[in-house]
C-alpha positions as CSV (number, residue, x, y, z in Angstrom):
1,M,33.1,298.7,116.3
2,S,36.8,298.0,117.6
3,P,38.0,294.8,116.8
4,L,39.0,293.3,119.7
5,L,35.0,293.9,120.1
6,S,33.9,292.2,116.8
7,Y,36.7,289.4,117.8
8,A,35.4,288.9,121.3
9,I,31.6,288.4,119.5
10,L,32.8,286.4,116.8
11,F,34.7,283.9,119.9
12,A,31.1,284.4,121.7
13,L,29.3,283.3,118.9
14,G,31.8,280.0,118.5
15,C,31.6,278.9,121.3
16,Y,27.8,278.9,122.0
17,A,27.6,277.2,118.9
18,V,30.4,274.4,120.3
19,A,28.1,274.2,123.2
20,S,25.4,273.9,121.9
21,V,26.3,271.1,119.4
22,L,27.6,269.4,122.5
23,V,23.8,269.6,124.1
24,V,22.1,268.3,121.1
25,V,24.0,265.1,121.1
26,R,23.0,264.5,125.2
27,L,19.4,265.8,124.1
28,I,19.6,262.9,121.7
29,S,21.6,260.6,123.7
30,G,20.3,261.0,127.1
31,P,19.2,258.0,129.3
32,R,16.5,259.5,131.1
33,A,13.5,261.8,130.1
34,Q,15.0,264.7,132.8
35,D,18.1,264.9,130.7
36,R,16.7,265.2,128.2
37,V,14.4,268.3,129.2
38,L,17.5,270.0,130.6
39,A,19.0,269.7,127.3
40,L,16.1,271.6,126.3
41,D,15.8,274.4,128.9
42,L,19.8,274.9,127.9
43,L,18.9,274.8,123.9
44,Y,16.9,277.6,124.7
45,L,19.5,279.6,126.5
46,H,22.4,278.8,124.2
47,G,20.0,280.2,121.6
48,M,18.2,282.9,123.7
49,L,22.2,284.1,124.2
50,F,23.1,284.1,120.7
51,M,20.1,286.4,120.1
52,L,21.8,288.8,122.3
53,V,24.8,288.3,121.4
54,L,24.1,288.4,117.4
55,G,21.9,292.1,118.2
56,L,25.2,293.4,120.3
57,R,27.0,292.8,117.0
58,H,24.3,294.8,114.5
59,G,23.5,296.9,117.1
60,S,19.4,296.3,116.6
61,D,16.6,296.1,119.2
62,R,14.9,293.0,117.5
63,Y,17.2,290.7,118.3
64,F,16.4,292.0,121.6
65,E,13.0,291.3,121.2
66,G,13.2,287.5,119.4
67,A,15.8,287.0,122.7
68,L,12.7,287.0,125.0
69,L,9.9,285.5,123.2
70,I,12.8,283.1,123.2
71,A,13.0,283.1,127.0
72,L,9.1,283.3,127.0
73,F,9.2,280.2,125.2
74,S,11.8,278.2,127.6
75,F,10.1,278.7,130.6
76,V,6.2,277.7,129.0
77,S,8.0,274.3,127.2
78,S,10.1,273.7,130.0
79,S,6.7,274.3,132.5
80,A,4.6,272.2,131.1
81,M,7.5,269.3,130.2
82,A,8.5,269.1,133.5
83,K,4.4,268.3,134.4
84,F,4.0,266.2,131.9
85,I,6.7,264.5,133.2
86,L,5.5,264.8,136.9
87,R,1.3,263.6,136.3
88,G,1.9,262.2,132.5
89,E,-0.9,264.8,131.8
90,V,0.0,268.6,131.1
91,I,-3.9,269.4,130.9
92,E,-5.9,268.5,133.4
């Protein structure tokens, strides 16, 4: 791996870490439930992107499989939370 790519990966991981901290602040202090749901979705996205960048750094397919699982759980949980906010129940 070239030094430029190594530095770019470290920079990307640092940016995702800073953005995740800011999203956690929004998750905790969000005035409405919709803000918290959006912050949680963004946190899932940052986790998935973090896993993808780690997969590029280490050259392993396991990280990509983990990122796919995170994306799947993100979709299911955001759908369940949206249904709960709209109707007040998840299972009818």
